[in-house]
C-alpha positions, 0 to 999 in steps of 0.5 A: 280739942277744936271740934269739941269746943266748936262755936265757942270761940267768942269765949273759948280759946284752945291750942293743943291740950291747953283752954283758955275761956275768958269773958269780961263778967263773972255770970258769963264766965260761969255759964260758959264755963260750964258749958265748955266743962260739959263739952268736955265731959261729953268727949270723954275728956278728963282735967288735971285738977293741978294742971287747971286754974280757975277764976284768975284774973291774969293767965300766962298763954302761949308766950302772953299774959292775958288779963282784963287790961288787954294782952301783953308779952310775958317779961320771962320768955322776953327776957329768955330771947333777949339774952340769946347770943347767936354767937355761941350756936354750935356748928354741927 
């Protein structure tokens, strides 16, 4: 997947099968979105419509929340780690 979007790292992040396209304005975002979709189509990669989000001001990505305000930890993930009790680990 990284090879498919090679040269697009200024506006596109890929982790396994997750593709995140980001921009500071709508015009650039529209142009970059079409460019990435063209690359995916040329590589015969299909997307599942129900797994796609377009035009979001904020997305959850790799345990973080990414928005125009920056990147912050996803509180849901922080809560899971904070609630972890290392004394309850079973020994095999």
